[in-house]
Each structure stands twice: as structure tokens, then as C-alpha cells.
C-alpha positions in Angstrom: 0.0 0.0 0.0 2.7 2.5 0.9 4.7 1.3 -2.1 1.9 2.4 -4.5 1.9 5.9 -2.8 5.7 6.1 -3.1 5.6 5.1 -6.7 2.9 7.6 -7.5 5.0 10.4 -5.9 8.0 9.4 -8.0 6.0 9.5 -11.2 4.4 12.9 -10.4 5.1 15.6 -13.0 7.3 18.5 -11.8 5.8 22.0 -11.4 7.8 23.5 -14.2 9.4 21.8 -17.3 13.0 20.7 -16.8 14.3 23.1 -19.5 12.7 26.1 -17.8 14.3 25.1 -14.5 17.7 24.8 -16.1 17.3 28.3 -17.6 16.3 29.7 -14.2 19.3 28.0 -12.5 21.7 29.4 -15.1 20.2 32.9 -14.7 20.5 32.9 -10.9 24.0 31.4 -10.9 25.3 34.0 -13.3 24.1 37.0 -11.2 26.9 38.2 -8.8 24.7 39.7 -6.1 23.9 38.6 -2.6 21.7 35.6 -2.4 18.7 37.4 -0.9 18.7 40.1 -3.7 18.8 37.9 -6.8 15.1 38.1 -7.8 13.5 41.0 -9.6 11.3 42.0 -6.7 13.6 41.1 -3.9 14.7 44.6 -3.2 11.2 45.5 -2.1 10.8 42.5 0.3 14.4 42.3 1.6 15.3 46.0 1.8 12.3 48.4 1.6 9.8 46.7 3.9 12.4 46.1 6.8 13.6 49.7 6.5 10.0 51.0 6.6 9.3 48.8 9.7 12.5 50.0 11.4 11.7 53.6 10.6 8.2 53.4 12.0 9.4 51.7 15.1 12.0 54.3 15.7 9.4 57.0 15.3 7.0 55.4 17.7 9.8 54.8 20.3 10.9 58.4 20.0 7.4 59.7 20.3 6.8 57.5 23.4 10.0 58.7 25.1 9.1 62.3 24.3 5.6 61.9 25.7 6.9 60.2 28.9 9.5 62.9 29.5 6.9 65.7 29.1 4.0 63.9 30.9 1.8 63.9 27.8 -1.0 61.3 27.5 -1.2 60.0 31.0 -4.2 58.1 32.2 -5.5 59.5 35.5 
């Protein structure tokens, strides 16, 4: 029973044709960039989003410190 399942998994077709995979591998291996910046949209997900999150966090931390030092926004 498990042998039939294993055989079915081995015979399953790949997601992309082999030729297309080989082309993609050649493309990514020829690019001399950092691994996390090799795709066309990777600068957005690997650089822009973390910088935006870090910037907003620094703004909120700074605002919180300012409000605490001036006594603004206290619940009484």
C-alpha cells in the first residue's frame, strides 16, 4: 500500500518543465549579487519593507520617550 503511494509520488510531474528550471538556474547562478537580492522584486521585500518597519518603530519609540519625558497622554 505505501509502495503504491511512493511510486505515485516518484511518477508525479514537476511544477515546471526541466528546460525552464535549467534556464532559471543558469540565470540565478550568473548573477553576482547577494543571495537574498537575486530576484527582480527582492529589493522590495528584503530592503524596503524592513527599512519601513524599522523607521516606523524608531518614530514610535521616539514619540513614546518624548511623551513620557513631558508627561503627555497620562491616564489619571
